[in-house]
DSSP file (Angstrom, degrees, kcal/mol; ACC not computed):
  #  RESIDUE AA STRUCTURE BP1 BP2  ACC     N-H-->O    O-->H-N    N-H-->O    O-->H-N    TCO  KAPPA ALPHA  PHI   PSI    X-CA   Y-CA   Z-CA
    1    1 A M     >        0   0    0      0, 0.0     4,-2.7     0, 0.0     5,-0.3   0.000 360.0 360.0 360.0 -43.1  -11.0  -18.5   -8.0
    2    2 A Y  H  >  +     0   0    0      1,-0.2     4,-2.7     2,-0.2     5,-0.2   0.923 360.0  48.1 -57.0 -46.7  -10.0  -21.5  -10.1
    3    3 A C  H  > S+     0   0    0      1,-0.2     4,-2.6     2,-0.2    -1,-0.2   0.913 112.7  47.4 -64.1 -43.8   -8.4  -19.3  -12.8
    4    4 A L  H  > S+     0   0    0      2,-0.2     4,-2.2     1,-0.2    -1,-0.2   0.909 114.2  46.7 -65.2 -41.7   -6.4  -17.2  -10.4
    5    5 A L  H  X S+     0   0    0     -4,-2.7     4,-2.3     2,-0.2    -2,-0.2   0.907 112.6  50.4 -66.1 -40.7   -5.1  -20.3   -8.5
    6    6 A K  H  X S+     0   0    0     -4,-2.7     4,-2.1    -5,-0.3    -2,-0.2   0.928 110.9  48.7 -62.8 -44.9   -4.3  -22.0  -11.8
    7    7 A D  H  X S+     0   0    0     -4,-2.6     4,-1.4     1,-0.2    -1,-0.2   0.903 111.8  49.2 -62.2 -41.4   -2.3  -19.0  -13.1
    8    8 A E  H  X S+     0   0    0     -4,-2.2     4,-1.3     1,-0.2    -1,-0.2   0.888 109.3  52.4 -65.8 -38.4   -0.4  -18.7   -9.8
    9    9 A M  H  < S+     0   0    0     -4,-2.3    -1,-0.2     1,-0.2    -2,-0.2   0.883 107.3  52.5 -65.3 -37.1    0.4  -22.4   -9.9
   10   10 A L  H  < S+     0   0    0     -4,-2.1    -1,-0.2     1,-0.2    -2,-0.2   0.822 106.1  54.5 -67.9 -30.1    1.8  -22.0  -13.4
   11   11 A K  H  < S+     0   0    0     -4,-1.4    -1,-0.2    -5,-0.2    -2,-0.2   0.813  96.2  81.6 -70.2 -30.4    4.0  -19.1  -12.2
   12   12 A R  S  < S-     0   0    0     -4,-1.3     4,-0.1    -3,-0.1     0, 0.0  -0.454  80.5-133.6 -78.7 150.2    5.5  -21.3   -9.5
   13   13 A D  S    S+     0   0    0     -2,-0.1     2,-0.3     2,-0.1    -1,-0.1   0.839  86.9  49.5 -72.1 -33.4    8.3  -23.7  -10.4
   14   14 A K  S    S-     0   0    0      1,-0.0     2,-0.3    -3,-0.0    -2,-0.1  -0.768  92.3-103.6-110.9 154.7    6.9  -26.6   -8.5
   15   15 A K        -     0   0    0     -2,-0.3     2,-0.6     2,-0.0    -2,-0.1  -0.580  33.1-154.6 -74.9 131.0    3.4  -28.1   -8.6
   16   16 A S    >   -     0   0    0     -2,-0.3     3,-1.4     1,-0.1    -7,-0.0  -0.931  11.0-161.6-112.2 116.7    1.5  -27.2   -5.5
   17   17 A N  T 3  S+     0   0    0     -2,-0.6     3,-0.4     1,-0.3     6,-0.1   0.585  88.7  65.1 -74.3  -7.6   -1.3  -29.6   -4.5
   18   18 A F  T 3  S+     0   0    0      1,-0.2    -1,-0.3     5,-0.1     9,-0.2   0.381  76.7  88.6 -93.0   4.6   -2.9  -26.8   -2.3
   19   19 A M    <   +     0   0    0     -3,-1.4     2,-0.3     4,-0.1    -1,-0.2   0.076  62.2 103.6 -93.2  24.9   -3.7  -24.7   -5.3
   20   20 A T  S  > S-     0   0    0     -3,-0.4     4,-2.8     1,-0.1     5,-0.3  -0.730  83.9-113.6 -95.8 156.8   -7.1  -26.3   -6.0
   21   21 A V  H  > S+     0   0    0     -2,-0.3     4,-2.6     1,-0.2     5,-0.2   0.934 113.5  45.6 -59.5 -49.7  -10.2  -24.4   -4.9
   22   22 A P  H  > S+     0   0    0      0, 0.0     4,-2.2     0, 0.0    -1,-0.2   0.924 117.2  43.9 -62.0 -42.1  -11.3  -26.8   -2.1
   23   23 A K  H  > S+     0   0    0      2,-0.2     4,-2.2     1,-0.2    -2,-0.2   0.877 113.5  50.9 -70.8 -36.0   -7.8  -27.1   -0.7
   24   24 A A  H  X S+     0   0    0     -4,-2.8     4,-2.6     2,-0.2     5,-0.2   0.920 111.1  48.6 -65.7 -43.0   -7.1  -23.4   -0.9
   25   25 A M  H  X S+     0   0    0     -4,-2.6     4,-1.8    -5,-0.3    -2,-0.2   0.920 111.4  49.7 -61.9 -43.5  -10.4  -22.6    0.9
   26   26 A K  H  < S+     0   0    0     -4,-2.2     4,-0.4    -5,-0.2    -1,-0.2   0.892 112.6  47.7 -63.0 -39.4   -9.6  -25.2    3.6
   27   27 A E  H >< S+     0   0    0     -4,-2.2     3,-1.1     1,-0.2    -2,-0.2   0.903 111.7  48.8 -68.9 -41.5   -6.2  -23.6    4.1
   28   28 A L  H >< S+     0   0    0     -4,-2.6     3,-1.6     1,-0.3    -1,-0.2   0.771  99.4  67.6 -71.6 -24.4   -7.5  -20.1    4.2
   29   29 A E  T 3< S+     0   0    0     -4,-1.8    -1,-0.3     1,-0.3    -2,-0.2   0.699  87.0  70.6 -65.3 -17.7  -10.2  -21.1    6.8
   30   30 A K  T <  S+     0   0    0     -3,-1.1     2,-0.8    -4,-0.4    -1,-0.3   0.613  71.1 100.5 -76.1 -11.4   -7.3  -21.7    9.2
   31   31 A I    <   +     0   0    0     -3,-1.6     2,-0.3    -4,-0.2    16,-0.0  -0.674  59.8 172.9 -76.2 112.3   -6.7  -17.9    9.4
   32   32 A E        -     0   0    0     -2,-0.8    12,-3.2    13,-0.1    13,-0.5  -0.864  29.6-146.3-127.0 155.0   -8.5  -17.1   12.7
   33   33 A M  E     -A   43   0A   0     -2,-0.3     2,-0.3    10,-0.3    10,-0.2  -0.923  15.3-167.2-115.7 146.0   -8.9  -14.3   15.1
   34   34 A V  E     -A   42   0A   0      8,-2.8     8,-2.5    -2,-0.4     2,-0.6  -0.956  22.6-122.1-129.3 151.2   -9.2  -14.6   18.9
   35   35 A R  E     -A   41   0A   0     -2,-0.3     6,-0.2     6,-0.2     2,-0.1  -0.836  30.7-151.7 -93.6 124.4  -10.3  -12.1   21.5
   36   36 A L    >   -     0   0    0      4,-2.5     3,-2.3    -2,-0.6    -1,-0.0  -0.310  34.1 -91.3 -88.3 175.5   -7.6  -11.6   24.1
   37   37 A S  T 3  S+     0   0    0      1,-0.3    -1,-0.1     2,-0.1    -2,-0.0   0.732 124.4  61.6 -62.9 -22.5   -8.1  -10.6   27.7
   38   38 A D  T 3  S-     0   0    0      2,-0.2    -1,-0.3     1,-0.0     3,-0.1   0.440 117.4-111.8 -83.2   2.1   -7.8   -6.9   26.9
   39   39 A G  S <  S+     0   0    0     -3,-2.3     2,-0.4     1,-0.3    -2,-0.1   0.450  77.4 127.6  85.5   0.6  -10.9   -7.3   24.6
   40   40 A V        -     0   0    0     36,-0.0    -4,-2.5    37,-0.0     2,-0.4  -0.742  56.0-133.0 -94.0 137.8   -9.0   -6.7   21.4
   41   41 A Y  E     +A   35   0A   0     -2,-0.4     2,-0.3    -6,-0.2    -6,-0.2  -0.750  32.8 170.1 -89.4 134.2   -9.3   -9.3   18.6
   42   42 A R  E     -A   34   0A   0     -8,-2.5    -8,-2.8    -2,-0.4     2,-0.1  -0.940  42.7 -82.4-138.7 160.7   -6.0  -10.4   17.0
   43   43 A L  E     -A   33   0A   0     -2,-0.3   -10,-0.3   -10,-0.2     3,-0.1  -0.415  33.8-143.5 -61.4 137.0   -4.9  -13.0   14.5
   44   44 A D  S    S+     0   0    0    -12,-3.2     2,-0.3     1,-0.1    -1,-0.1   0.871  78.1   8.9 -71.9 -37.9   -4.4  -16.3   16.4
   45   45 A H  S    S-     0   0    0    -13,-0.5    -1,-0.1   -15,-0.1   -13,-0.1  -0.899  86.7 -91.8-137.5 163.9   -1.4  -17.4   14.3
   46   46 A A        -     0   0    0     -2,-0.3     2,-0.3     1,-0.1    -2,-0.0  -0.411  53.9 -93.2 -70.7 155.7    1.0  -15.9   11.8
   47   47 A V        -     0   0    0     -2,-0.1    -1,-0.1     1,-0.1    15,-0.1  -0.583  47.2-131.1 -72.1 128.9    0.1  -16.4    8.1
   48   48 A T     >  -     0   0    0     -2,-0.3     4,-2.4     1,-0.1     5,-0.1  -0.267  18.2-108.9 -80.1 167.2    1.9  -19.5    6.8
   49   49 A A  H  > S+     0   0    0      2,-0.2     4,-2.1     1,-0.2     5,-0.1   0.873 121.0  52.9 -62.4 -37.9    3.9  -19.8    3.6
   50   50 A T  H  > S+     0   0    0      2,-0.2     4,-2.0     1,-0.2    -1,-0.2   0.928 110.1  47.1 -63.1 -45.3    1.2  -21.9    2.1
   51   51 A Q  H  > S+     0   0    0      1,-0.2     4,-2.8     2,-0.2    -2,-0.2   0.877 109.8  53.9 -64.4 -37.9   -1.4  -19.2    2.9
   52   52 A K  H  X S+     0   0    0     -4,-2.4     4,-2.0     2,-0.2    -1,-0.2   0.896 107.6  50.8 -62.7 -40.1    0.9  -16.5    1.5
   53   53 A A  H  X S+     0   0    0     -4,-2.1     4,-0.9     2,-0.2    -2,-0.2   0.901 112.3  46.3 -64.7 -40.7    1.2  -18.4   -1.8
   54   54 A I  H >X S+     0   0    0     -4,-2.0     3,-0.8     1,-0.2     4,-0.5   0.927 111.9  50.7 -67.3 -44.7   -2.6  -18.7   -2.0
   55   55 A L  H ><>S+     0   0    0     -4,-2.8     5,-2.4     1,-0.2     3,-1.4   0.854 102.2  62.1 -61.0 -35.2   -3.1  -15.0   -1.1
   56   56 A A  H ><5S+     0   0    0     -4,-2.0     3,-1.5     1,-0.3    -1,-0.2   0.823  93.5  63.6 -61.2 -31.1   -0.6  -14.1   -3.8
   57   57 A A  H <<5S+     0   0    0     -4,-0.9    -1,-0.3    -3,-0.8    -2,-0.2   0.781 107.5  42.9 -63.1 -25.3   -2.9  -15.6   -6.4
   58   58 A F  T <<5S-     0   0    0     -3,-1.4    -1,-0.3    -4,-0.5    -2,-0.2   0.229 122.5-104.0-105.0  11.8   -5.5  -12.9   -5.5
   59   59 A G  T < 5S+     0   0    0     -3,-1.5     2,-0.3     1,-0.3    -3,-0.2   0.799  83.6 120.5  72.6  28.4   -3.0  -10.1   -5.3
   60   60 A M      < -     0   0    0     -5,-2.4    -1,-0.3    -8,-0.1     2,-0.3  -0.775  39.1-172.3-119.7 164.3   -2.9  -10.1   -1.5
   61   61 A D    >>  -     0   0    0     -2,-0.3     4,-1.3    -3,-0.1     3,-0.7  -0.834  47.5 -82.1-142.8-175.5   -0.3  -10.6    1.2
   62   62 A E  H 3> S+     0   0    0     -2,-0.3     4,-2.4     1,-0.2     5,-0.2   0.770 123.4  62.3 -66.1 -24.6   -0.1  -10.9    4.9
   63   63 A D  H 3> S+     0   0    0      2,-0.2     4,-2.4     1,-0.2    -1,-0.2   0.875 101.2  52.5 -66.4 -36.4   -0.3   -7.1    5.4
   64   64 A D  H <> S+     0   0    0     -3,-0.7     4,-2.4     2,-0.2    -1,-0.2   0.890 110.0  48.5 -64.2 -38.7   -3.7   -7.2    3.8
   65   65 A I  H  X S+     0   0    0     -4,-1.3     4,-2.6     2,-0.2    -2,-0.2   0.917 111.4  49.3 -67.5 -43.3   -4.8   -9.8    6.3
   66   66 A A  H  X S+     0   0    0     -4,-2.4     4,-2.1     2,-0.2    -2,-0.2   0.896 111.8  49.3 -62.8 -40.0   -3.4   -7.9    9.2
   67   67 A K  H  X S+     0   0    0     -4,-2.4     4,-2.2     2,-0.2    -2,-0.2   0.930 112.0  47.4 -65.4 -45.3   -5.2   -4.7    8.0
   68   68 A A  H  X S+     0   0    0     -4,-2.4     4,-2.5     1,-0.2    -2,-0.2   0.897 110.8  52.4 -62.8 -40.3   -8.5   -6.6    7.6
   69   69 A A  H  X S+     0   0    0     -4,-2.6     4,-2.5     1,-0.2    -1,-0.2   0.899 109.2  50.1 -62.7 -40.2   -8.1   -8.1   11.1
   70   70 A G  H  X S+     0   0    0     -4,-2.1     4,-2.4     2,-0.2    -2,-0.2   0.901 110.9  48.8 -63.8 -41.4   -7.5   -4.7   12.5
   71   71 A E  H  X S+     0   0    0     -4,-2.2     4,-2.2     2,-0.2    -2,-0.2   0.901 112.2  48.3 -65.6 -41.2  -10.6   -3.3   10.9
   72   72 A I  H  X S+     0   0    0     -4,-2.5     4,-2.6     2,-0.2     5,-0.2   0.918 111.4  50.8 -64.6 -43.2  -12.7   -6.3   12.1
   73   73 A S  H  X S+     0   0    0     -4,-2.5     4,-2.4     1,-0.2    -2,-0.2   0.925 111.0  47.8 -60.2 -45.8  -11.3   -5.8   15.6
   74   74 A A  H  X S+     0   0    0     -4,-2.4     4,-1.6     1,-0.2    -1,-0.2   0.903 112.0  50.2 -62.9 -41.1  -12.1   -2.1   15.6
   75   75 A L  H  <>S+     0   0    0     -4,-2.2     5,-2.9     1,-0.2    -2,-0.2   0.922 112.7  45.9 -63.4 -44.7  -15.6   -2.8   14.3
   76   76 A L  H ><5S+     0   0    0     -4,-2.6     3,-1.3     1,-0.2    -2,-0.2   0.866 110.1  53.8 -68.3 -35.9  -16.3   -5.4   17.0
   77   77 A Q  H 3<5S+     0   0    0     -4,-2.4    -1,-0.2     1,-0.3    -2,-0.2   0.843 107.6  51.6 -66.0 -32.4  -14.9   -3.2   19.8
   78   78 A N  T 3<5S-     0   0    0     -4,-1.6    -1,-0.3    -5,-0.2    -2,-0.2   0.315 121.8-106.6 -88.4   9.5  -17.3   -0.5   18.8
   79   79 A G  T < 5 +     0   0    0     -3,-1.3    -3,-0.2     1,-0.2    -2,-0.1   0.711  67.2 155.5  76.6  19.9  -20.3   -2.8   18.9
   80   80 A G      < -     0   0    0     -5,-2.9     2,-0.5    -6,-0.2    -1,-0.2  -0.212  42.8-120.3 -74.7 169.6  -20.6   -3.0   15.1
   81   81 A D     >  -     0   0    0      1,-0.1     4,-1.9     2,-0.0     3,-0.2  -0.960   7.3-151.4-116.0 123.0  -22.2   -5.8   13.2
   82   82 A L  H  > S+     0   0    0     -2,-0.5     4,-2.2     1,-0.2     5,-0.1   0.841  96.9  56.8 -62.3 -33.6  -20.1   -7.7   10.7
   83   83 A L  H  > S+     0   0    0      2,-0.2     4,-1.1     1,-0.2    -1,-0.2   0.896 107.4  47.3 -67.6 -39.0  -23.1   -8.6    8.6
   84   84 A D  H  4 S+     0   0    0     -3,-0.2     4,-0.5     1,-0.2     3,-0.2   0.896 113.0  49.8 -66.1 -39.3  -24.1   -4.9    8.2
   85   85 A A  H >< S+     0   0    0     -4,-1.9     3,-0.9     1,-0.2     4,-0.3   0.866 107.1  54.3 -68.1 -36.2  -20.5   -4.0    7.3
   86   86 A S  H >X S+     0   0    0     -4,-2.2     3,-1.1     1,-0.2     4,-0.7   0.774  97.1  64.6 -72.3 -24.2  -20.2   -6.8    4.7
   87   87 A S  H 3X S+     0   0    0     -4,-1.1     4,-1.2     1,-0.2    -1,-0.2   0.733  96.4  58.9 -70.0 -19.3  -23.3   -5.6    2.8
   88   88 A E  H <4 S+     0   0    0     -3,-0.9    -1,-0.2    -4,-0.5    -2,-0.2   0.645  90.2  73.9 -80.5 -14.2  -21.4   -2.4    2.0
   89   89 A V  H <4 S+     0   0    0     -3,-1.1    -2,-0.2    -4,-0.3    -1,-0.2   0.962 112.0  19.1 -66.6 -52.8  -18.7   -4.3    0.2
   90   90 A K  H  < S-     0   0    0     -4,-0.7     3,-0.2     4,-0.1    -2,-0.2   0.896  94.6-160.6 -84.9 -43.6  -20.7   -5.2   -3.0
   91   91 A G    ><  -     0   0    0     -4,-1.2     3,-0.9     1,-0.2    -3,-0.1  -0.065  38.6 -75.1  79.4 170.0  -23.4   -2.6   -2.8
   92   92 A D  T 3  S+     0   0    0      1,-0.2    -1,-0.2    -4,-0.0    -4,-0.0   0.710 126.0  60.8 -76.6 -20.6  -26.8   -2.9   -4.6
   93   93 A D  T 3  S+     0   0    0     -3,-0.2     2,-0.3     2,-0.0    -1,-0.2   0.290  72.6 124.8 -93.2  11.5  -25.3   -2.0   -8.0
   94   94 A Y    <   -     0   0    0     -3,-0.9     2,-0.4     2,-0.0    -3,-0.1  -0.568  36.2-178.0 -73.8 127.9  -22.9   -4.9   -8.2
   95   95 A V        -     0   0    0     -2,-0.3     2,-0.3     2,-0.0    -2,-0.0  -0.996  23.4-129.8-129.1 128.0  -23.4   -7.0  -11.3
   96   96 A E        -     0   0    0     -2,-0.4     2,-0.5     2,-0.0     3,-0.0  -0.571  17.9-140.7 -76.1 137.4  -21.5  -10.1  -12.1
   97   97 A D    >   -     0   0    0     -2,-0.3     3,-2.1     1,-0.1     4,-0.3  -0.858   7.8-139.9 -97.4 129.5  -19.9  -10.2  -15.5
   98   98 A E  G >  S+     0   0    0     -2,-0.5     3,-1.3     1,-0.3     4,-0.1   0.738 101.6  67.8 -64.5 -19.6  -20.1  -13.6  -17.2
   99   99 A D  G >  S+     0   0    0      1,-0.2     3,-1.4     2,-0.2    -1,-0.3   0.718  84.3  73.3 -68.7 -19.5  -16.5  -13.0  -18.5
  100  100 A D  G <  S+     0   0    0     -3,-2.1    -1,-0.2     1,-0.3    -2,-0.2   0.712  92.0  56.6 -64.4 -19.2  -15.4  -13.3  -14.8
  101  101 A F  G <  S+     0   0    0     -3,-1.3     2,-0.4    -4,-0.3    -1,-0.3   0.480  91.4  85.2 -93.6  -3.1  -16.0  -17.0  -15.0
  102  102 A L    <         0   0    0     -3,-1.4   -99,-0.0    -4,-0.1    -3,-0.0  -0.788 360.0 360.0-101.2 142.9  -13.7  -17.6  -18.0
  103  103 A C              0   0    0     -2,-0.4    -1,-0.1  -100,-0.0    -3,-0.1   0.462 360.0 360.0 -80.3 360.0  -10.0  -18.2  -17.6
């Protein structure tokens, strides 16, 4: 995370104090979903410019967030379990490469 945020900050013209790992995590934690009266889960607020800048460091944008929110909503409406769904993301054959930790 550090390397991607650092690279994105270097691409930007101005220094961004939110491009540190702790501040970026705190900012991204503000992206929330709420269940409305119709039982559908939706994003509580629009993605902010700060959040968009952080997401850009990871090759993501607000459309990716909207898509993920839709998938989570569909899973919850169908009685799915988020923990079971997240175990499919990495899989059992996932191996971390130590080069992933170098900038």
